[in-house]
C-alpha positions in Angstrom: 4.0 11.1 -19.4 4.4 10.2 -16.1 2.7 11.1 -12.7 3.8 14.1 -11.2 3.4 13.8 -7.4 4.3 17.6 -6.6 2.1 18.9 -9.5 -0.7 16.1 -9.1 -1.0 15.9 -12.8 0.5 13.6 -15.5 3.4 15.5 -17.1 6.7 14.9 -18.7 9.8 13.8 -16.5 12.0 15.6 -18.8 10.8 19.1 -19.5 7.8 19.1 -17.1 5.3 20.0 -19.9 1.8 19.0 -18.5 -0.8 18.1 -21.2 -4.4 19.5 -21.0 -6.0 16.1 -21.6 -5.4 14.0 -18.3 -6.8 10.5 -17.6 -8.2 11.9 -14.2 -10.9 13.9 -16.0 -14.6 12.6 -16.4 -13.9 9.3 -15.0 -16.7 9.1 -12.7 -18.4 5.7 -13.1 -15.5 4.0 -14.7 -14.3 2.3 -11.8 -16.1 -1.1 -11.5 -16.8 -3.6 -8.6 -16.7 -7.0 -10.2 -18.6 -10.0 -8.8 -16.5 -12.2 -6.9 -18.4 -15.6 -7.2 -18.4 -15.2 -11.1 -14.6 -14.5 -10.8 -14.0 -17.5 -8.4 -15.7 -19.6 -10.9 -13.6 -18.8 -13.4 -16.0 -17.3 -15.8 -14.9 -13.7 -15.5 -13.8 -11.6 -18.2 -11.3 -9.1 -16.3 -8.4 -7.6 -18.4 -5.2 -8.8 -17.8 -1.6 -7.1 -18.1 -0.8 -3.6 -17.2 -1.3 -1.9 -20.2 2.3 -1.2 -21.4 5.6 -3.1 -22.0 7.3 -4.3 -18.5 10.0 -6.5 -17.7 9.2 -9.1 -14.7 12.0 -10.4 -12.2 11.6 -12.5 -9.0 13.8 -12.3 -5.9 15.0 -15.8 -4.8 15.3 -14.3 -1.5 12.0 -12.7 -0.3 10.0 -14.1 -3.5 8.6 -10.6 -4.7 7.9 -10.2 -8.2 8.9 -6.8 -9.5 7.3 -5.0 -12.5 9.2 -2.2 -14.3 10.1 -0.4 -17.5 12.0 -2.5 -19.8 14.7 0.5 -20.1 15.6 -0.3 -16.6 18.1 -2.6 -15.5 17.6 -4.4 -12.1 20.4 -5.4 -9.8 18.8 -5.9 -6.9 15.3 -6.6 -5.3 13.4 -3.6 -4.8 12.4 -5.1 -1.6 15.0 -6.8 0.5 17.9 -5.9 -1.5 19.1 -9.0 -2.3 21.0 -9.6 -5.6 19.5 -12.7 -6.2 16.9 -11.7 -8.6 16.2 -13.9 -12.1 13.8 -13.0 -14.7 10.2 -14.3 -13.9 7.8 -15.7 -16.7 4.0 -16.2 -16.3 1.8 -18.6 -18.3 -1.1 -16.0 -17.6 -0.9 -12.1 -17.0 -1.9 -10.7 -13.8 -5.6 -9.2 -13.9 -5.2 -5.5 -14.8 -5.8 -3.3 -11.9 -9.0 -1.6 -11.7 -7.9 1.6 -10.2 -4.9 3.2 -8.9 -4.4 5.8 -5.9 -1.7 8.4 -7.3 1.4 9.1 -5.1 0.9 12.4 -3.3 4.4 12.7 -1.8 7.6 13.2 -4.0 10.9 12.2 -3.2 12.0 15.4 -1.4 8.9 15.1 0.9 9.5 11.4 1.6 13.3 12.2 2.5 12.1 14.9 5.1 9.6 12.5 6.5 11.9 9.8 7.1 14.5 12.0 8.4 12.0 13.3 10.9 11.1 9.8 11.7 14.6 8.6 12.2 15.3 11.9 14.4 12.2 10.8 16.9 13.5 7.5 17.4 15.2 8.0 20.8 17.3 4.9 21.3 18.6 4.6 17.9 22.4 4.9 17.8 23.7 8.2 16.9 25.6 6.3 14.0 22.1 6.0 11.9 22.3 8.6 9.8 19.0 10.0 8.1 20.7 11.1 5.3 22.6 7.9 4.4 19.2 5.9 5.3 17.2 7.7 2.4 20.0 6.7 -0.2 18.1 3.5 -0.7 14.4 5.2 -1.0 12.3 3.1 -3.7 9.3 4.1 -5.1 6.7 0.8 -5.3 3.1 0.6 -6.3 1.7 -2.4 -4.2 -1.2 -4.8 -5.2 -4.1 -4.8 -3.1 -7.6 -6.4 -3.4 -10.7 -4.5 -2.2 -14.1 -6.3 -1.0 -17.5 -5.2 -0.5 -20.2 -7.3 0.7 -23.7 -7.1 2.5 -23.9 -9.1 5.8 -26.6 -10.5 8.0 -25.9 -12.5 11.3 -28.5 -14.1 13.6 -27.2 -14.6 16.9 -27.9 -15.9 20.2 -26.5 -15.7 23.7 -27.0 -16.3 27.6 -27.1 -12.8 28.7 -26.1 -12.2 32.7 -27.4 -9.8 34.9 -25.5 -8.9 38.3 -26.9 -9.1 41.6 -25.6 -8.9 45.3 -26.0 -10.5 48.5 -24.6 -9.7 51.9 -22.7 -12.8 53.5 -21.1 -12.9 57.1 -17.5 -14.7 57.4 -14.7 -14.9 60.0 -11.4 -13.1 59.1 -7.9 -14.0 59.9 -8.2 -13.0 63.5 -11.2 -14.7 64.4 -13.4 -11.6 64.0 -17.1 -11.8 62.3 -17.4 -9.6 59.3 -19.7 -9.0 56.3 -19.2 -8.6 52.6 -20.9 -8.1 49.5 -21.1 -11.0 47.2 -21.8 -10.6 43.1 -23.9 -13.4 41.5 -25.2 -13.5 38.0 -28.6 -14.2 36.7 -28.5 -15.9 33.2 -31.1 -15.7 30.4 -31.4 -16.7 26.9 -31.4 -13.4 24.4 -31.2 -13.3 20.7 -30.8 -10.7 17.9 -29.6 -9.9 14.3 -27.4 -7.6 13.0 -27.0 -6.2 9.4 -23.8 -4.5 8.1 -22.3 -3.5 4.8 -18.6 -3.8 4.2 -17.3 -1.2 2.0 -13.6 -1.6 0.2 -12.2 -3.8 2.8 -8.5 -3.9 2.0 -6.6 -7.2 1.6 -2.7 -6.7 0.6 -1.4 -8.7 -2.6 1.9 -8.3 -1.5 4.7 -10.7 -0.2 7.6 -8.0 -0.6 6.3 -5.8 2.4 5.7 -7.0 5.6 2.2 -7.2 6.7 2.9 -5.7 10.2 4.3 -2.6 8.5 1.6 -2.2 5.8 -1.0 -2.3 9.0 0.6 0.9 10.5 1.1 2.8 7.5 -2.9 2.0 6.3 -5.5 3.3 5.5 -4.9 3.9 1.6 -8.3 6.0 1.1 -10.2 4.4 -1.5 -12.5 7.1 -2.0 -9.7 9.1 -3.6 -8.9 6.0 -6.3 -8.6 6.9 -9.9 -9.5 4.7 -13.0 -6.1 2.7 -13.8 -4.2 4.5 -16.6 -0.6 2.8 -17.5 0.7 6.8 -17.2 0.2 6.6 -13.4 2.8 4.0 -12.9 5.2 4.6 -15.6 8.6 5.0 -14.0 7.8 3.2 -11.0 8.4 -0.4 -9.8 5.0 -2.4 -9.6 4.7 -5.5 -7.6 2.8 -8.4 -9.2 0.4 -9.5 -6.6 1.0 -13.5 -5.2 -1.6 -13.4 -3.0 -4.3 -14.3 -5.7 -8.2 -13.5 -5.6 -9.3 -16.7 -4.2 -6.9 -16.3 -1.1 -7.4 -12.9 -0.7 -11.3 -13.5 -0.5 -10.7 -16.2 2.1 -8.6 -13.7 4.2 -11.4 -11.2 3.8 -14.0 -13.6 4.7 -12.3 -14.3 7.9 -11.9 -10.4 8.7 -15.6 -10.1 8.0 -16.6 -13.2 10.3 -14.3 -11.6 13.0 -16.3 -8.0 12.7 -19.3 -9.5 12.6 -18.8 -11.3 15.8 -17.6 -7.9 17.6 -20.8 -6.3 16.2 -22.9 -8.7 17.8 -20.8 -8.9 20.9 -21.6 -5.5 21.3 -25.3 -6.0 20.8 -25.8 -8.5 23.6 -27.8 -6.9 26.6 -26.7 -7.4 29.9 -23.8 -6.8 32.3 -22.0 -9.9 30.9 -22.8 -12.8 28.4 -21.7 -16.0 27.2 -22.0 -18.8 24.5 -22.5 -16.4 21.8 -23.4 -18.0 18.9 -23.9 -16.7 15.1 -25.2 -17.5 12.0 -23.8 -15.3 9.3 -24.8 -14.8 5.5 -23.0 -12.7 2.9 -24.4 -11.3 -0.2 -23.6 -9.5 -3.0 -19.7 -10.0 -2.6 -17.6 -7.9 -5.3 -14.2 -7.1 -5.5 -11.7 -5.1 -7.4 -7.7 -5.0 -7.9 -6.0 -1.8 -6.9 -2.5 -0.5 -6.9 -1.5 2.0 -3.9 1.8 3.7 -3.7 4.6 3.2 -1.0 8.0 4.5 -0.4 10.4 1.7 0.8 13.9 2.0 2.5 15.8 -1.2 3.2 19.2 -0.6 4.9 21.7 -2.8 6.7 23.1 -1.8 10.2 25.8 -4.1 11.6 24.5 -7.7 10.4 20.8 -7.2 10.4 18.5 -5.8 7.7 16.2 -3.0 8.5 12.9 -1.6 6.6 11.1 1.7 6.7 7.8 2.2 5.0 6.1 5.5 4.1 2.8 5.7 2.7 3.0 7.5 -0.5 -0.7 9.2 -0.3 -0.8 10.2 3.9 2.8 10.1 4.6 2.1 7.9 7.4 5.4 6.0 8.4 6.5 2.8 10.1 9.5 0.9 10.4 12.3 -1.1 12.6 15.7 0.2 13.5 18.5 -0.8 16.1 18.9 0.1 19.3 21.8 1.7 21.1 22.1 -0.2 24.5 24.5 2.6 25.7 21.4 5.0 25.4 18.8 2.4 27.2 21.4 1.9 29.9 21.9 5.8 30.6 18.4 6.7 30.2 16.5 3.8 31.4 18.6 1.1 33.5 20.6 3.8 35.6 17.7 6.1 36.4 15.8 3.0 37.5 18.8 1.7 39.5 18.7 5.1 41.5 15.1 5.0 41.9 15.6 1.5 43.5 18.2 3.0 46.0 16.2 5.8 47.1 13.3 3.5 47.9 15.4 1.1 49.6 16.9 3.9 51.6 13.4 5.3 52.5 12.5 1.8 53.9 15.7 1.5 56.0 15.0 5.0 57.4 11.2 4.2 58.0 12.3 1.0 59.8 
């Protein structure tokens, strides 16, 4: 059985038969958050592997590790299209995903999304055919880490209230004038912020660019299903290379930034300076999840471009070549005529 995006059920990929017993039924409470401190100390007992026989290859160009069914033969990297792939052997299997976000968009819907996206790129060359572009469409499950934490921050700052005085001055023509001058009255302030971080996402992928991932997020973790090998059968799964320790450090940096912003918004006054925080985090937990994306990697001229589609929400992001002919006729030439009109108007006024 494989996950059928159109039916949103597990089904036979050959005859379409849908079994009555679905792994999504009665699964409440099976997704478990793991204690981060225990896992980083090496005392965790997470399961490992994907629960089915797999083959792993590593791309020598982009370094992505692809995991897929043994019946498939990989000739090129699923991420960058490079033929430089080699078998990958690891001394220890990856942590088993805790949950998975089943794909919602099937191939036909994704092709329509990409064609619409290409059609909306005004400055893309006409030769960039959306039909040919979708020929390289790849279905991939990407690894993510999610983190929960309770945060408390005590902050201190110097708040400032504006007040104004009137002063006299002599202008460039020797005339006496008055103007309002703004001043700041500074005073110390302090406060505290409590916040709970729920399912903060950190990608474990190296095969997909982070800037594209940021544009197609979010992946709604409220719709996660407990992991079952059937969800990913027939798909390529990327093996995480941003490990738990590195991901937890990235998460800590993101939390620090968000706590600073929350405290910054709480400081009273018209302005402030010297904001200082003392932040503590407790009950940090994590889980390893898989999220679906559709990826197109294509070459135009001498350059390689990527288009990424969120397999659950349909959000799309990518890069594309530009037509300098279109830029000339739609931007440069009109701007030139506007400039001529402005110059002519100035001459007539003179």
